[in-house]
N, C-alpha and C positions, 0 to 999 in steps of 0.2 A: 508525425505530429506527436508532441509531448504534452500530456495533461499534468496538472500540478496539484499537489497537496501543499497549500500555502501555510507558512508560519505555524509549524507544529510545536506547540508549547505544552508539555505534558502535565503541567500542574496549573494551567490557566485555560482560558477558552481557546478553542481550535477553530480555524477556518480551513475548509477543505474544498478544493475545486479540482475534480478529476473525472467526473462522470458525464457521459460515457467516455471511455477511452478507446483508442484504436490499437493500443499495445504498449506504449511507453508511459510510465507514470513517474513524475518528478516529485521528490520530497525535499522541501526546503524549510528551514535550514537543515543541513545534514547534521544529525546528532548521533552520538555513540549509543548503539543498541542493536537489537536483532529484529528480524521480521519473519513472519510465516504467512503464506498464502494458502487458503483452502478453496477447493472447487465446490460446486453446487451440492455434492453428496457428502461433503465434510472431510474429504481426503486432502492431507497436506501435499501440495504440489511443488512448493518452493520454500526454502528457508535460507537464511544467511544474515550477514551483517548489513545494517542499514547503509545505503549509499545514495548518491544523488538521484539515480534512476533505477526503477524496477522495470524489467522487460517482460511483458506478457505476450509478445509477438508469437511465441511458439504454442500458445494455448488457444483452444477454440473460443468462439463467441459465447458469452454467458455471464453469469454472476459469480463473483469471487469475494471472499472475505480476507482482508488484509489485517493482520494483527501485529502491532508494533510493541516491543518490550524495551522500555528504557528505565533503568534503575528500578526494576521490579514493578513498574507502573505499566499497565496495558491500555492500549488505545485500539479501537476497532473501527474499520472502515469497509463499507460495501463498495466494490468496484464492479462496474458493468462494462464488459468488453464487447465492442461491436464486431 
């Protein structure tokens, strides 16, 4: 199952549809930038360039924070993994 963050426009309103997820999160449209994912205790568990899919399958159920950085603009999303 793939859950989606829809139409991420960093200087306009955002629509996000991803919670809860079972492991895979889709970001559309794919934009140039980086991401960082933090676990419940604030430890960075994943970083990289933004791509169409972020895979959380290797991580336990819980709450995560996804931070996207595009052109020095930050967007924060709470992800709940089942």
